[in-house]
C-alpha positions, 0 to 999 in steps of 0.5 A, spaced: 364 592 811 370 591 807 377 590 810 383 592 805 388 586 805 395 588 803 395 582 798 398 585 792 400 592 790 402 593 783 405 599 781 406 600 773 409 607 772 408 610 765 411 617 763 414 621 758 421 624 759 421 631 759 424 635 754 430 638 756 429 644 751 422 645 753 422 653 756 416 652 760 420 646 764 413 643 766 413 637 771 410 631 768 406 627 773 406 619 772 400 615 771 400 609 775 396 603 774 395 600 781 391 593 782 388 592 789 384 587 792 379 587 798 376 582 802 369 583 805 369 581 812 362 578 812 362 574 806 369 573 804 368 575 797 374 578 794 374 584 789 379 586 784 380 594 783 384 596 777 386 603 778 389 608 773 391 615 776 390 622 773 383 621 771 383 614 768 378 611 773 377 605 777 374 598 774 372 593 779 370 585 778 368 580 783 374 575 783 370 570 787 365 569 782 370 570 776 375 564 779 369 560 783 373 561 789 370 558 795 369 562 802 375 558 805 380 558 800 387 560 802 392 565 799 399 563 798 404 568 801 408 569 795 410 576 793 410 575 785 404 577 780 401 570 780 396 570 785 394 563 788 389 560 792 388 553 794 383 549 798 385 542 801 380 536 802 383 529 800 387 533 795 389 540 793 384 545 789 388 551 786 386 557 783 390 562 780 390 569 776 396 572 773 394 580 774 399 582 768 396 578 763 389 577 766 389 569 765 386 565 770 387 557 771 384 552 775 387 545 777 383 540 781 388 535 784 394 537 780 398 532 784 397 524 786 398 525 793 395 518 795 393 517 802 398 523 804 395 529 808 395 535 804 397 541 808 400 547 805 401 550 798 407 556 796 408 558 789 413 562 785 412 565 778 412 558 774 411 553 780 406 551 785 409 547 791 405 543 795 406 540 802 403 533 804 405 529 810 404 522 813 407 519 819 413 524 821 415 525 813 413 531 809 413 530 801 414 536 797 410 536 790 412 541 785 407 542 779 408 546 773 401 547 770 402 540 767 406 535 770 408 534 778 414 531 781 415 530 788 421 530 793 421 527 800 423 531 806 424 526 811 422 529 818 422 536 816 416 541 815 416 546 810 416 553 812 418 557 806 420 556 799 425 560 794 425 558 787 430 560 781 431 557 774 430 549 775 431 549 783 427 551 789 430 552 796 426 549 801 427 552 808 424 547 813 424 545 821 425 539 824 418 536 826 420 533 832 424 539 835 421 545 832 428 548 832 433 544 828 432 547 821 435 545 814 435 548 807 434 543 802 436 544 794 431 541 790 430 540 782 424 542 780 424 538 773 425 532 777 424 532 784 431 530 785 434 532 792 441 536 790 443 538 796 442 540 804 445 545 809 444 544 816 443 551 820 444 553 827 439 553 832 438 560 832 438 561 824 432 564 821 430 564 814 426 569 810 424 570 803 424 578 801 424 582 795 426 576 791 432 574 795 433 569 800 435 572 807 439 567 812 
C-alpha cells in the first residue's frame, strides 16, 4: 500500500506556438513533465516518478536506495526544487536531490554544533538552515554546501525561514511565552544578526509562493 504525499509537484510546460496562419487552426496539447514522490506506508521507502504526458511514459526510481535515506529521515518543508531530508542524532545528517539537474548530495555533520542539541532543519535553494538549542537559547547554523556560520537567537525558537540573496529572515517565537514573536534578519555569509523586528502577539507569519506573509 502506498500513500501519495504532496511533497512536490513540478510542472514544466513545453509547447509550440500555433501558427496564426494555419487554416486548420489546430489546438496544440502541451506536454507536461511531472515529478511526483510517493512514500510506502509500511516500509517508508520513497519512490520518485517522472511522468511525461502525451504518451511519453513513466520512469520510476527508489529514492531511498539511491540516496541511502534511513526510514526516519525527515523532509524539510521548503517548496523549492532542492529536496532535503535530514536525521538528527548527536548532529545532523543531510541528504539532498535537485530534481531539475538530478544531482544528489550527502552531508554528515556539516556544522560543528558542539554539545548543542540538534532540533530542526529548513532549506532554501542555496542553503540549509539548522536549529539547535542549549538551555534557553537557539542557534541558527547556515550551511552553503561547503561552509557553515552560526547566529545566536537567544530565548527564541525558529518556526520558519525565508532566504533571499545573502540574507535569511527567521520567524521565531519566544521560548518562555510561546506567543511573543520576532523576525530576525541574518547575513548568510557571516551569520551576523543584521536587524530584528518585534511582532504583535496576534501576528502570524507564513512563507507562501516564495513570499513572506505577516
